[in-house]
N, C-alpha and C positions, 0 to 999 in steps of 0.2 A: 612401455617397459623401460626400466632404467638402463642406460647404456654405460654409465660410469658412476661408481660410488667412491668418493675420494678417500675417506678414511673411516673404517669401521673397526670395532673390536669385538671379538667373540671370547667369552670367558668360560673356562672349563670349571668342573666341580673342584678341581685342585687349586683354583685361583689363578691359573695361567692366563695371561692376556695375549691374544694373537691378533695382530693388526693386519688388515688386508686392504687392498686398494682397488679391487674391482669385484664384480659379482662372483665370478668363478673362484677366486681365491678366498672369498668369504665362505662360500659353501665348503671348499676344501678344508679350510681351517676348522670350521665347526665339526665336520665329519671326522677330523683327525682325533677328536676326543669322544666320538660316538654320539654326537648330538644331532638334532634336526634343526631346520632353519625356519625362522619367521623374522623377516627383516623389514624395518621401516626406517626412514631417514628424513633429515631436514632437506630444505631446498637449495642449500649451498654449503660449501665447505667452511671450516672454521679456521681460526688462527690467521696466518699471513695471507691466506687466499680469500678472506672474508669479503673483499670488495670485488672479487671476480664473479661475474654473473654466469651461472651454470645453465646451459641450454641443452635440451635433448630433442632429438628428432623423433616425432611420433608418426608411425605408419608411413615413414619415408617421405613425408611431404609437409608435415605441420611441425613447426618449431615451437617448443614450450620452454620458456626461460624462468628460472627461479625468481621469487619475489619476497624475500624475507621481510616481514613487517607489513605486508599487504594482506588485505582481507579477501581478495579474489582467489581463484583457484591456484594462481601462481604462488601464493603464500600459505594456503591452507590445505591443498590437495597434494599429498605426498605418497610416494610408492609404498606398497605393502606387498612383500614377496614371501611366500611360505612354501616350504618343501617338507614333505613327509611321505616318502615312498611307501606305496601300498595303502595309503589312506587318502592323500590328496592326489587327484588325477593329474598326471604330468601334462604340462602345457595348458592347463585350464585357466580361464580368466573369469573372475567373479566381479560383477558390477554393483553389488550391494553397497549401500552407504555404511561406513564404519567410522567410529571416532574412538578416541583414546579410552573412553569409559567402557568400551566393549572388550578390552583386553583381559581384564580381571575375570569376568564371567566366562570368557572363552578358555582361559587357562584352567579355571576350576572345572569346566566341562571336560577338557582333555584329561585332567587328573582324576576325574570321577568323584569330585568333591561336591556334595550337595550343599546348597545355600541354606544356612539356618533361617528359620521362618522370620526371626526378628531382624535379619540383616537385609536392608534394602539397597539395591544397586540400580543406578541409572542405565547401565550398559546392558547389552544383549550378547549372548554367545553367537559368534559367527562360525563356529566349528561345523555345523551342518552344511553351510554354504561352501566351506572349504572342501568338504567331502563330496560335493556335487549334489547335495540334497536341497530341498526348498528352504528349510529353516524358518526363522522368524525375523526377516530383515526389518530394520527400522524404516519408518516412513519419512523421517526427517532427522536433521542434525541441528542442534543449537550451538551457537558459537558466541563467546564473550571475549572481546579483545580489549584489554586495558593493561598495557605493559608496565605502568608505574615507573617509567624511566624519565630522567630529566631531559633526555633527548627526544622522547615521543610523548606528547601530552594527550593525544586523541584517544577516544574510546569508541568502540563499535560493537553492536550486537546484531546478529542476524540468525535467521532460520532458513534452512534450505532443504529441498527434496531433490529428486533426481534431475529435475529440470528448472525449477523456480527457486529464486533466492530473494528473501524479503528482509530488509534492514528495519530497525526500529524507528527510523526517521520516515518510513513510508516508501522508500525507494525499492522498486521491484525490478529484478533482472531475469531475463530469459537466458539461461546458461547454454542452451542449445545454439542459439544464434548470436549470443553476446558473451562469450566466456570471459573476456577481459573487463566486463562490466563498464562499458563506455557509454551506454545509453539507458539511463534510469527511466523506469516507467512509473509515473505518478498515478495516484488513484483516479484523477480526472481523465486520464488517458486510457484507462482500462477497457479492453475488449472483453468478451465473455470469458475466454479461457484465463485471462489475466485476473479478472475479478474473482473467478472461482479459486484461483491459486491464492490470492490475497485473503479471501474469506477463510480458506483452510489453514493458512499459516499464521495469520495475525493473532488469533486467540492464544497461541502457544506462548507468546511473550508473557502473558499473565500467569502462566504456570511456573515461571522461573522465579526463584527467590531473589528479590532485589538486594544488591550489595549494600551493607551498612557502612557509611564512611567512617574511617578510623577517628577515634576521639582525639581531640587536640588538647 
C-alpha cells in the first residue's frame, strides 16, 4: 500500500484542478466534486525532488524503493488504488497483472460502452476483478523499454507472469525469490520449472511487432 503520494491532481468536470499530497487528501479532493477514485502513480516525485529516492515499507518489514528508469519491479510495478463504494469491496486487494493497455477497456466496461467489432484492443477490462469477481485476468505482461533519450541509450524487452520474468536476451528471473533481479538464470542452468516458464514465455516475443527504425 502506498504510504505517501507526493503530488497528485484530481480534475473536476468544470476543469478545476485540486492538488493533494497524500492518499486521504486525494480521496477527499475527488469526492468534493462527486467523483470516484482510481489512482496510479510513478515511483518517485518530480521537479526538485527528482533525485530523492522514495521508499515505502511493505507489510511492516520489507522496504521497497523507487527505481525510475529500471526494468525491475522498482521501476515498473507501481500502485493502483481504486475506490467505488458499493461496487468495489472496501479493503480488498487484487493481485491480477494489469498494464496501461487495460485502462481503456476497463473504462469502457464501466461506462457500458461495447467495443466495435473492428476495433482491436490489446488490453483487458479488470473491472470484474475490482468487483471481487474472477474476471479474465491476463496471463502475462509485455514490456518494451526504449526511452530514446540522449542520457539513456539502452533498450530492454521482457515478458513476465506472476512469478517468472524473461528478457529477450535469454535472462530469466524468479521474482518470488529474486525481486531485484540480481541472479539471472540462463537456459543452460534451467531446472524443470524454469525450463517450463521459458518455454511458455519465449514464443510471445514473436507475437510482438518489431519496431521499425526511423528513416534517416
